[in-house]
C-alpha positions as CSV (number, residue, x, y, z in Angstrom):
1,X,-13.0,-28.5,43.5
2,X,-9.3,-28.1,44.0
3,X,-8.9,-25.4,41.5
4,X,-8.3,-21.8,42.7
5,X,-8.1,-18.5,40.9
6,X,-4.4,-18.9,40.3
7,X,-3.0,-21.9,38.6
8,X,0.4,-23.3,39.8
9,X,1.6,-26.6,41.1
10,X,1.3,-27.1,44.9
11,X,5.1,-27.4,45.2
12,X,5.2,-23.7,44.6
13,X,2.9,-22.9,47.5
14,X,5.7,-22.6,50.0
15,X,7.2,-19.3,50.9
16,X,10.7,-18.5,52.2
17,X,14.1,-17.4,51.0
18,X,14.2,-20.2,48.3
19,X,10.7,-19.6,47.2
20,X,10.4,-20.5,43.5
21,X,6.9,-19.3,43.1
22,X,6.4,-17.5,39.8
23,X,5.8,-13.7,39.9
24,X,2.9,-13.8,37.5
25,X,0.3,-16.6,37.2
26,X,-2.6,-17.2,34.8
27,X,-6.0,-16.6,36.5
28,X,-8.8,-18.9,35.3
29,X,-11.4,-16.5,36.7
30,X,-10.1,-13.4,35.0
31,X,-8.5,-15.0,32.0
32,X,-5.4,-12.8,32.4
33,X,-2.0,-12.8,34.1
34,X,-2.1,-11.8,37.8
35,X,0.8,-10.4,39.7
36,X,1.3,-12.4,42.9
37,X,3.3,-9.6,44.5
38,X,1.4,-6.5,43.7
39,X,3.1,-3.1,43.9
40,X,3.0,-1.7,47.5
41,X,2.7,2.0,48.2
42,X,5.7,3.7,49.7
43,X,6.6,7.1,50.8
44,X,9.7,8.8,49.3
45,X,11.8,10.3,52.0
46,X,12.8,13.9,51.3
47,X,15.5,14.0,54.0
48,X,18.3,13.2,51.6
49,X,17.7,14.4,48.1
50,X,20.3,14.2,45.4
51,X,22.3,17.5,45.4
52,X,23.1,19.3,42.2
53,X,26.6,18.8,40.9
54,X,27.6,22.3,41.8
55,X,26.3,21.9,45.4
56,X,28.2,18.6,45.6
57,X,31.4,20.4,44.4
58,X,30.8,23.0,47.0
59,X,30.2,20.4,49.7
60,X,33.4,18.7,48.8
61,X,35.4,21.9,48.8
62,X,33.9,22.8,52.2
63,X,34.9,19.4,53.6
64,X,38.5,19.9,52.2
65,X,38.6,23.4,53.8
66,X,37.5,21.9,57.2
67,X,40.9,20.0,57.1
68,X,42.9,23.1,56.2
69,X,43.3,22.3,52.5
70,X,44.8,25.3,50.7
71,X,44.3,26.7,47.2
72,X,41.0,25.0,46.6
73,X,39.8,25.6,43.0
74,X,36.5,24.4,41.5
75,X,36.8,23.9,37.7
76,X,33.6,23.9,35.7
77,X,34.1,21.1,33.1
78,X,30.6,21.1,31.6
79,X,30.8,21.5,27.9
80,X,34.4,20.5,27.7
81,X,34.3,16.8,28.7
82,X,31.6,14.2,29.0
83,X,33.0,12.2,32.0
84,X,32.4,14.8,34.7
85,X,30.9,18.2,35.5
86,X,33.4,19.6,38.0
87,X,36.9,19.2,39.1
88,X,37.8,20.1,42.7
89,X,41.5,20.6,43.1
90,X,43.0,21.1,46.6
91,X,46.4,21.1,48.2
92,X,47.5,19.5,51.5
93,X,50.9,20.4,52.9
94,X,52.0,16.8,53.5
95,X,51.1,13.3,52.4
96,X,49.5,12.7,55.8
97,X,47.3,15.9,55.4
98,X,46.2,14.9,51.9
99,X,45.1,11.6,53.3
100,X,43.2,13.3,56.1
101,X,41.6,15.7,53.6
102,X,40.4,12.7,51.5
103,X,39.0,10.9,54.6
104,X,37.2,14.1,55.7
105,X,35.7,14.5,52.3
106,X,34.5,10.9,52.2
107,X,32.9,11.2,55.7
108,X,31.4,14.7,55.5
109,X,30.0,14.4,52.0
110,X,28.4,11.0,52.8
111,X,26.8,12.6,55.9
112,X,25.7,15.8,54.3
113,X,24.6,14.7,50.8
114,X,24.5,10.9,50.8
115,X,27.0,10.8,47.9
116,X,30.0,8.6,48.1
117,X,33.2,8.3,46.0
118,X,32.8,5.5,43.5
119,X,36.5,5.1,43.2
120,X,39.5,6.4,45.2
121,X,43.1,6.2,43.8
122,X,46.4,7.1,45.5
123,X,45.2,6.8,49.0
124,X,48.3,4.8,50.1
125,X,51.0,7.1,48.8
126,X,48.9,10.2,49.3
127,X,51.0,12.5,47.1
128,X,48.0,12.7,44.7
129,X,44.7,11.4,45.9
130,X,42.0,11.1,43.2
131,X,38.3,10.7,44.2
132,X,35.6,10.0,41.6
133,X,32.1,11.1,42.6
134,X,31.0,10.5,39.0
135,X,29.8,14.1,38.4
136,X,32.6,15.6,40.5
137,X,36.2,14.5,40.4
138,X,38.4,15.5,43.3
139,X,42.2,15.9,43.1
140,X,44.2,16.4,46.3
141,X,47.8,17.1,45.9
142,X,50.9,17.8,47.9
143,X,52.5,21.1,46.8
144,X,55.2,19.3,44.8
145,X,52.7,17.1,42.9
146,X,50.4,20.0,42.2
147,X,53.3,22.0,40.8
148,X,54.4,19.1,38.7
149,X,51.0,18.1,37.2
150,X,49.5,21.7,37.0
151,X,45.9,20.6,36.3
152,X,44.8,24.2,36.8
153,X,46.9,25.2,33.8
154,X,46.0,22.1,31.8
155,X,42.3,23.1,32.0
156,X,42.8,26.9,31.9
157,X,40.1,27.2,29.2
158,X,37.5,26.0,31.7
159,X,35.9,28.5,34.1
160,X,37.6,28.3,37.5
161,X,36.6,29.7,40.8
162,X,38.7,29.8,44.0
163,X,36.6,28.3,46.9
164,X,35.9,30.8,49.7
165,X,34.3,29.3,52.8
166,X,32.4,32.6,53.4
167,X,30.4,31.9,50.2
168,X,32.0,34.6,48.0
169,X,33.4,32.5,45.1
170,X,36.1,34.4,43.1
171,X,36.7,33.6,39.4
172,X,40.3,32.8,38.5
173,X,41.8,34.8,35.7
174,X,43.1,32.6,32.8
175,X,46.9,32.7,32.6
176,X,49.3,31.3,30.0
């Protein structure tokens, strides 16, 4: 008897990168569909777990601080906009420093949290570098660009805290 428990043509019996074997086959013995590739048990690694958005914002601010970024402000956007939870705004003294800050954020945040920027804009000119981590958006300005765009003032209704590397975050008073 050439029949087996699973019914499929012999040409599907091969295995390899171009294997066209169906995932499910009809079993004559059971009278049901059978999964040819049953679920395998796996262990979830707890080494890198997804950080909370606030922790991600703090990690980004710490990475910016490690490259001597100044005037680092974390703006809590929850409840105001749907596209992000936090803005991190920092200033580098020159275009070269803003690029170095962006590179440090990319590297350090990837190592520490496993998160990476989905999109980076302005990396070439480096007057204003925008990094989109989905839940956290990072703006790194030169002093002239920060004064011109004034995002701190634009979002003054949002709670803002000045980043302190020692862990004592200070709220920013709203100004007109």
